VEXDORO-863703 format. One record per residue (C-alpha): residue number from 1; x, z, y. Coordinates in Angstrom, 2 decimals. Example, Ala and Ser with C-alpha at 12.3 -4.5 7.8 and 13.67 -1.06 7.14 Angstrom:
BEGIN
@resi: 1 | c1: 12.30 | c3: 7.80 | c2: -4.50 $
@resi: 2 | c1: 13.67 | c3: 7.14 | c2: -1.06 $
This chain:
BEGIN
@resi: 1 | c1: -34.80 | c3: -98.58 | c2: 125.83 $
@resi: 2 | c1: -33.45 | c3: -102.01 | c2: 124.48 $
@resi: 3 | c1: -31.40 | c3: -104.10 | c2: 126.75 $
@resi: 4 | c1: -30.63 | c3: -107.77 | c2: 126.42 $
@resi: 5 | c1: -27.09 | c3: -109.02 | c2: 127.19 $
@resi: 6 | c1: -27.73 | c3: -109.23 | c2: 130.93 $
@resi: 7 | c1: -29.31 | c3: -105.83 | c2: 131.22 $
@resi: 8 | c1: -26.43 | c3: -104.34 | c2: 129.08 $
@resi: 9 | c1: -23.90 | c3: -105.82 | c2: 131.47 $
@resi: 10 | c1: -25.61 | c3: -104.54 | c2: 134.53 $
@resi: 11 | c1: -25.90 | c3: -101.15 | c2: 132.93 $
@resi: 12 | c1: -22.17 | c3: -101.04 | c2: 132.36 $
@resi: 13 | c1: -21.58 | c3: -102.18 | c2: 135.99 $
@resi: 14 | c1: -23.68 | c3: -99.28 | c2: 137.30 $
@resi: 15 | c1: -22.49 | c3: -96.71 | c2: 134.72 $
@resi: 16 | c1: -19.06 | c3: -95.56 | c2: 136.03 $
@resi: 17 | c1: -17.49 | c3: -92.13 | c2: 135.58 $
@resi: 18 | c1: -15.05 | c3: -91.14 | c2: 138.41 $
@resi: 19 | c1: -12.71 | c3: -88.19 | c2: 138.30 $
@resi: 20 | c1: -13.24 | c3: -85.76 | c2: 141.21 $
@resi: 21 | c1: -12.22 | c3: -82.16 | c2: 142.10 $
@resi: 22 | c1: -11.72 | c3: -79.95 | c2: 139.13 $
@resi: 23 | c1: -11.69 | c3: -82.81 | c2: 136.66 $
@resi: 24 | c1: -15.53 | c3: -83.00 | c2: 136.82 $
@resi: 25 | c1: -16.95 | c3: -86.50 | c2: 136.48 $
@resi: 26 | c1: -19.60 | c3: -87.99 | c2: 138.77 $
@resi: 27 | c1: -21.83 | c3: -90.60 | c2: 137.26 $
@resi: 28 | c1: -23.92 | c3: -93.42 | c2: 138.77 $
@resi: 29 | c1: -26.58 | c3: -93.64 | c2: 136.16 $
@resi: 30 | c1: -28.87 | c3: -96.62 | c2: 135.37 $
@resi: 31 | c1: -32.53 | c3: -95.78 | c2: 135.86 $
@resi: 32 | c1: -35.64 | c3: -97.90 | c2: 136.17 $
@resi: 33 | c1: -37.45 | c3: -95.87 | c2: 138.85 $
@resi: 34 | c1: -40.72 | c3: -96.71 | c2: 140.38 $
@resi: 35 | c1: -40.78 | c3: -97.14 | c2: 144.11 $
@resi: 36 | c1: -42.38 | c3: -93.61 | c2: 144.54 $
@resi: 37 | c1: -40.08 | c3: -91.99 | c2: 142.09 $
@resi: 38 | c1: -36.86 | c3: -90.47 | c2: 143.11 $
@resi: 39 | c1: -33.71 | c3: -91.58 | c2: 141.03 $
@resi: 40 | c1: -32.20 | c3: -88.71 | c2: 138.90 $
@resi: 41 | c1: -28.83 | c3: -89.31 | c2: 140.45 $
@resi: 42 | c1: -27.56 | c3: -88.93 | c2: 144.04 $
@resi: 43 | c1: -28.00 | c3: -91.90 | c2: 146.38 $
@resi: 44 | c1: -26.80 | c3: -92.49 | c2: 149.94 $
@resi: 45 | c1: -28.95 | c3: -91.05 | c2: 152.78 $
@resi: 46 | c1: -31.54 | c3: -93.65 | c2: 154.03 $
@resi: 47 | c1: -30.76 | c3: -92.45 | c2: 157.60 $
@resi: 48 | c1: -27.19 | c3: -91.32 | c2: 158.21 $
@resi: 49 | c1: -25.23 | c3: -90.26 | c2: 161.30 $
@resi: 50 | c1: -21.89 | c3: -90.84 | c2: 159.48 $
@resi: 51 | c1: -19.65 | c3: -93.59 | c2: 160.67 $
@resi: 52 | c1: -19.47 | c3: -96.86 | c2: 158.93 $
@resi: 53 | c1: -17.02 | c3: -99.86 | c2: 159.18 $
@resi: 54 | c1: -18.00 | c3: -103.47 | c2: 159.17 $
@resi: 55 | c1: -16.75 | c3: -105.14 | c2: 155.95 $
@resi: 56 | c1: -16.72 | c3: -108.84 | c2: 155.11 $
@resi: 57 | c1: -15.22 | c3: -110.24 | c2: 151.86 $
@resi: 58 | c1: -14.62 | c3: -113.46 | c2: 149.98 $
@resi: 59 | c1: -15.65 | c3: -114.10 | c2: 146.41 $
@resi: 60 | c1: -13.06 | c3: -112.88 | c2: 143.81 $
@resi: 61 | c1: -10.65 | c3: -115.65 | c2: 142.82 $
@resi: 62 | c1: -8.14 | c3: -116.15 | c2: 140.00 $
@resi: 63 | c1: -4.45 | c3: -117.08 | c2: 140.59 $
@resi: 64 | c1: -1.79 | c3: -117.67 | c2: 137.96 $
@resi: 65 | c1: 1.73 | c3: -116.84 | c2: 139.24 $
@resi: 66 | c1: 5.23 | c3: -117.34 | c2: 137.87 $
@resi: 67 | c1: 6.93 | c3: -113.97 | c2: 137.99 $
@resi: 68 | c1: 10.83 | c3: -113.98 | c2: 138.60 $
@resi: 69 | c1: 12.52 | c3: -112.90 | c2: 135.47 $
@resi: 70 | c1: 9.55 | c3: -113.33 | c2: 133.12 $
@resi: 71 | c1: 9.11 | c3: -116.29 | c2: 130.69 $
@resi: 72 | c1: 5.30 | c3: -116.39 | c2: 130.94 $
@resi: 73 | c1: 3.18 | c3: -116.80 | c2: 134.00 $
@resi: 74 | c1: 0.68 | c3: -113.94 | c2: 134.75 $
@resi: 75 | c1: -2.92 | c3: -114.19 | c2: 135.84 $
@resi: 76 | c1: -4.38 | c3: -111.95 | c2: 138.58 $
@resi: 77 | c1: -7.67 | c3: -111.70 | c2: 140.49 $
@resi: 78 | c1: -7.97 | c3: -111.05 | c2: 144.17 $
@resi: 79 | c1: -10.45 | c3: -110.71 | c2: 146.94 $
@resi: 80 | c1: -9.65 | c3: -111.15 | c2: 150.65 $
@resi: 81 | c1: -11.49 | c3: -109.10 | c2: 153.19 $
@resi: 82 | c1: -11.85 | c3: -108.22 | c2: 156.85 $
@resi: 83 | c1: -12.64 | c3: -104.79 | c2: 158.10 $
@resi: 84 | c1: -13.74 | c3: -104.07 | c2: 161.70 $
@resi: 85 | c1: -14.21 | c3: -100.75 | c2: 163.50 $
@resi: 86 | c1: -17.42 | c3: -101.20 | c2: 165.61 $
@resi: 87 | c1: -17.91 | c3: -97.36 | c2: 166.03 $
@resi: 88 | c1: -17.23 | c3: -95.32 | c2: 169.15 $
@resi: 89 | c1: -13.89 | c3: -93.97 | c2: 168.00 $
@resi: 90 | c1: -10.62 | c3: -94.77 | c2: 166.17 $
@resi: 91 | c1: -10.78 | c3: -94.10 | c2: 162.32 $
@resi: 92 | c1: -8.53 | c3: -93.77 | c2: 159.38 $
@resi: 93 | c1: -8.85 | c3: -96.78 | c2: 157.10 $
@resi: 94 | c1: -7.77 | c3: -95.49 | c2: 153.55 $
@resi: 95 | c1: -9.68 | c3: -97.68 | c2: 151.12 $
@resi: 96 | c1: -9.67 | c3: -98.04 | c2: 147.37 $
@resi: 97 | c1: -10.82 | c3: -101.10 | c2: 145.39 $
@resi: 98 | c1: -11.76 | c3: -100.57 | c2: 141.79 $
@resi: 99 | c1: -12.52 | c3: -103.33 | c2: 139.44 $
@resi: 100 | c1: -15.10 | c3: -102.47 | c2: 136.72 $
@resi: 101 | c1: -15.24 | c3: -104.71 | c2: 133.73 $
@resi: 102 | c1: -18.20 | c3: -105.51 | c2: 131.42 $
@resi: 103 | c1: -16.79 | c3: -103.20 | c2: 128.75 $
@resi: 104 | c1: -16.35 | c3: -100.32 | c2: 131.28 $
@resi: 105 | c1: -12.66 | c3: -100.52 | c2: 132.01 $
@resi: 106 | c1: -11.71 | c3: -99.60 | c2: 135.54 $
@resi: 107 | c1: -8.76 | c3: -101.13 | c2: 137.26 $
@resi: 108 | c1: -7.20 | c3: -99.93 | c2: 140.51 $
@resi: 109 | c1: -6.12 | c3: -102.60 | c2: 142.94 $
@resi: 110 | c1: -2.58 | c3: -103.20 | c2: 144.33 $
@resi: 111 | c1: -0.84 | c3: -101.03 | c2: 141.87 $
@resi: 112 | c1: 2.96 | c3: -100.91 | c2: 141.48 $
@resi: 113 | c1: 2.68 | c3: -103.51 | c2: 138.68 $
@resi: 114 | c1: 1.58 | c3: -106.10 | c2: 141.16 $
@resi: 115 | c1: 4.82 | c3: -108.01 | c2: 142.17 $
@resi: 116 | c1: 5.21 | c3: -109.09 | c2: 145.95 $
@resi: 117 | c1: 5.37 | c3: -112.72 | c2: 145.06 $
@resi: 118 | c1: 1.71 | c3: -112.53 | c2: 144.04 $
@resi: 119 | c1: 0.60 | c3: -111.47 | c2: 147.59 $
@resi: 120 | c1: 2.92 | c3: -114.17 | c2: 149.01 $
@resi: 121 | c1: 1.31 | c3: -116.92 | c2: 146.92 $
@resi: 122 | c1: -2.19 | c3: -115.71 | c2: 147.72 $
@resi: 123 | c1: -1.30 | c3: -115.80 | c2: 151.44 $
@resi: 124 | c1: 0.01 | c3: -119.38 | c2: 151.06 $
@resi: 125 | c1: -3.17 | c3: -120.43 | c2: 149.33 $
@resi: 126 | c1: -5.61 | c3: -118.96 | c2: 151.58 $
@resi: 127 | c1: -3.70 | c3: -119.98 | c2: 154.75 $
@resi: 128 | c1: -4.77 | c3: -116.80 | c2: 156.62 $
@resi: 129 | c1: -2.36 | c3: -116.20 | c2: 159.39 $
@resi: 130 | c1: -3.05 | c3: -112.59 | c2: 159.95 $
@resi: 131 | c1: -3.42 | c3: -111.65 | c2: 156.17 $
@resi: 132 | c1: -1.29 | c3: -108.49 | c2: 155.43 $
@resi: 133 | c1: -0.64 | c3: -106.38 | c2: 152.26 $
@resi: 134 | c1: -2.96 | c3: -103.60 | c2: 151.58 $
@resi: 135 | c1: -0.22 | c3: -101.02 | c2: 152.14 $
@resi: 136 | c1: 0.24 | c3: -102.30 | c2: 155.80 $
@resi: 137 | c1: -3.42 | c3: -102.33 | c2: 156.85 $
@resi: 138 | c1: -3.97 | c3: -98.77 | c2: 155.67 $
@resi: 139 | c1: -4.05 | c3: -96.16 | c2: 158.44 $
@resi: 140 | c1: -5.61 | c3: -96.04 | c2: 161.93 $
@resi: 141 | c1: -8.03 | c3: -98.82 | c2: 162.69 $
@resi: 142 | c1: -8.76 | c3: -99.30 | c2: 166.44 $
@resi: 143 | c1: -11.92 | c3: -100.30 | c2: 168.09 $
@resi: 144 | c1: -13.31 | c3: -103.81 | c2: 168.31 $
@resi: 145 | c1: -13.15 | c3: -107.35 | c2: 166.80 $
@resi: 146 | c1: -9.70 | c3: -107.97 | c2: 168.22 $
@resi: 147 | c1: -8.29 | c3: -105.04 | c2: 166.23 $
@resi: 148 | c1: -9.91 | c3: -106.18 | c2: 162.89 $
@resi: 149 | c1: -7.70 | c3: -106.04 | c2: 159.71 $
@resi: 150 | c1: -7.33 | c3: -108.91 | c2: 157.21 $
@resi: 151 | c1: -5.95 | c3: -108.00 | c2: 153.86 $
@resi: 152 | c1: -6.44 | c3: -108.62 | c2: 150.13 $
@resi: 153 | c1: -7.16 | c3: -106.49 | c2: 147.06 $
@resi: 154 | c1: -5.37 | c3: -107.73 | c2: 143.89 $
@resi: 155 | c1: -5.82 | c3: -106.77 | c2: 140.15 $
@resi: 156 | c1: -4.13 | c3: -107.88 | c2: 137.12 $
@resi: 157 | c1: -6.53 | c3: -109.94 | c2: 134.89 $
@resi: 158 | c1: -8.15 | c3: -107.63 | c2: 132.49 $
@resi: 159 | c1: -9.56 | c3: -110.25 | c2: 130.13 $
@resi: 160 | c1: -10.00 | c3: -114.01 | c2: 129.93 $
@resi: 161 | c1: -13.83 | c3: -113.58 | c2: 129.76 $
@resi: 162 | c1: -15.13 | c3: -111.39 | c2: 132.49 $
@resi: 163 | c1: -18.92 | c3: -111.98 | c2: 132.29 $
@resi: 164 | c1: -20.40 | c3: -109.29 | c2: 134.56 $
@resi: 165 | c1: -18.11 | c3: -107.26 | c2: 136.61 $
@resi: 166 | c1: -18.21 | c3: -105.01 | c2: 139.78 $
@resi: 167 | c1: -15.87 | c3: -104.15 | c2: 142.54 $
@resi: 168 | c1: -16.24 | c3: -100.71 | c2: 144.18 $
@resi: 169 | c1: -15.01 | c3: -100.34 | c2: 147.70 $
@resi: 170 | c1: -14.52 | c3: -96.83 | c2: 149.14 $
@resi: 171 | c1: -13.41 | c3: -95.77 | c2: 152.73 $
@resi: 172 | c1: -16.15 | c3: -97.71 | c2: 154.44 $
@resi: 173 | c1: -18.36 | c3: -94.71 | c2: 155.35 $
@resi: 174 | c1: -17.82 | c3: -91.14 | c2: 156.41 $
@resi: 175 | c1: -20.82 | c3: -90.06 | c2: 154.31 $
@resi: 176 | c1: -19.56 | c3: -87.37 | c2: 151.90 $
@resi: 177 | c1: -21.83 | c3: -85.04 | c2: 149.90 $
@resi: 178 | c1: -20.89 | c3: -82.05 | c2: 147.75 $
@resi: 179 | c1: -22.59 | c3: -80.75 | c2: 144.61 $
@resi: 180 | c1: -22.10 | c3: -78.32 | c2: 141.92 $
@resi: 181 | c1: -22.74 | c3: -78.94 | c2: 138.20 $
@resi: 182 | c1: -25.37 | c3: -76.70 | c2: 136.76 $
@resi: 183 | c1: -26.40 | c3: -77.16 | c2: 133.11 $
@resi: 184 | c1: -25.52 | c3: -80.92 | c2: 133.30 $
@resi: 185 | c1: -27.31 | c3: -81.60 | c2: 136.51 $
@resi: 186 | c1: -26.09 | c3: -81.94 | c2: 140.13 $
@resi: 187 | c1: -27.23 | c3: -79.39 | c2: 142.67 $
@resi: 188 | c1: -26.33 | c3: -80.36 | c2: 146.39 $
@resi: 189 | c1: -24.45 | c3: -77.71 | c2: 148.43 $
@resi: 190 | c1: -25.86 | c3: -77.53 | c2: 151.92 $
@resi: 191 | c1: -25.08 | c3: -74.02 | c2: 153.23 $
@resi: 192 | c1: -21.94 | c3: -71.78 | c2: 153.12 $
@resi: 193 | c1: -23.68 | c3: -69.56 | c2: 150.54 $
@resi: 194 | c1: -24.15 | c3: -72.49 | c2: 148.15 $
@resi: 195 | c1: -20.41 | c3: -72.76 | c2: 147.79 $
@resi: 196 | c1: -20.04 | c3: -69.37 | c2: 146.35 $
@resi: 197 | c1: -18.43 | c3: -69.38 | c2: 142.89 $
@resi: 198 | c1: -18.46 | c3: -73.09 | c2: 142.60 $
@resi: 199 | c1: -14.78 | c3: -73.44 | c2: 141.55 $
@resi: 200 | c1: -14.19 | c3: -76.19 | c2: 138.85 $
@resi: 201 | c1: -17.95 | c3: -77.11 | c2: 139.11 $
@resi: 202 | c1: -17.46 | c3: -78.75 | c2: 142.47 $
@resi: 203 | c1: -18.43 | c3: -82.44 | c2: 142.58 $
@resi: 204 | c1: -17.59 | c3: -84.59 | c2: 145.57 $
@resi: 205 | c1: -19.30 | c3: -87.96 | c2: 146.07 $
@resi: 206 | c1: -18.53 | c3: -90.47 | c2: 148.80 $
@resi: 207 | c1: -20.74 | c3: -93.42 | c2: 149.86 $
@resi: 208 | c1: -19.27 | c3: -96.50 | c2: 148.21 $
@resi: 209 | c1: -20.01 | c3: -100.21 | c2: 148.45 $
@resi: 210 | c1: -20.64 | c3: -101.79 | c2: 144.99 $
@resi: 211 | c1: -20.14 | c3: -105.56 | c2: 144.85 $
@resi: 212 | c1: -21.59 | c3: -107.28 | c2: 141.61 $
@resi: 213 | c1: -20.46 | c3: -110.67 | c2: 140.22 $
@resi: 214 | c1: -21.07 | c3: -112.79 | c2: 137.16 $
@resi: 215 | c1: -19.15 | c3: -115.73 | c2: 135.57 $
@resi: 216 | c1: -20.42 | c3: -117.95 | c2: 132.90 $
@resi: 217 | c1: -17.99 | c3: -119.43 | c2: 130.33 $
@resi: 218 | c1: -14.74 | c3: -118.33 | c2: 131.64 $
@resi: 219 | c1: -13.24 | c3: -117.54 | c2: 128.26 $
@resi: 220 | c1: -12.69 | c3: -121.27 | c2: 127.65 $
@resi: 221 | c1: -11.47 | c3: -122.34 | c2: 131.00 $
@resi: 222 | c1: -10.54 | c3: -119.15 | c2: 132.89 $
@resi: 223 | c1: -10.59 | c3: -119.53 | c2: 136.56 $
@resi: 224 | c1: -12.38 | c3: -122.76 | c2: 136.66 $
@resi: 225 | c1: -15.96 | c3: -121.51 | c2: 136.37 $
@resi: 226 | c1: -18.12 | c3: -120.50 | c2: 139.33 $
@resi: 227 | c1: -18.09 | c3: -116.87 | c2: 140.34 $
@resi: 228 | c1: -21.69 | c3: -115.85 | c2: 141.17 $
@resi: 229 | c1: -22.47 | c3: -112.98 | c2: 143.47 $
@resi: 230 | c1: -25.37 | c3: -110.69 | c2: 142.67 $
@resi: 231 | c1: -26.93 | c3: -108.12 | c2: 145.09 $
@resi: 232 | c1: -24.60 | c3: -105.58 | c2: 146.51 $
@resi: 233 | c1: -25.59 | c3: -101.97 | c2: 146.69 $
@resi: 234 | c1: -24.38 | c3: -98.65 | c2: 148.18 $
@resi: 235 | c1: -23.86 | c3: -95.83 | c2: 145.69 $
@resi: 236 | c1: -22.44 | c3: -92.36 | c2: 145.76 $
@resi: 237 | c1: -19.43 | c3: -91.85 | c2: 143.49 $
């Protein structure tokens, strides 16, 4: 199949290998399925009894920060968000935010290489009174709008020209499914007998929110071009 630039970019956004138990990799593959055709990769259940958190987010933004002790300023991307527990019980909020570039590079948010001054400047720019670092909002999330948590995911800028990119947010749903790898295919484990002799072939996939974005022309004036939001989708990864 021949892709144009847009289709190639979306393919990269959807094709992401993620390490799981036993160093096995789970893949969200690109596939043009007809409405009646089942995709050849695991997808979230249409009707699920698993808990789910309400998640609201801003568009990703670029910020350039002067880092103490460094001669040159550094560029970062960030996305503010609010997470609310509207279920019937307290839950653990232990999210991950992964930034997937057009060329397939995956960047974890809020790493040890993100200086505290970056968060401080983001909070000052956004003027959000209750914004807290990701490390402080992780943990128990209580019920109701009044207990909602405001935070921000931060990444070092991976490239001046981003084009298409995606952000994967995990920890929003309790839907988890387990598979074993058989001859390159994933076979779902549903009974105790299915788990016999799985060992290193075990693959664990979690329901994850995929946010998709596109920027035109940001290689010339990075940070000044509009960030366009494409359709979001739930995936298993």
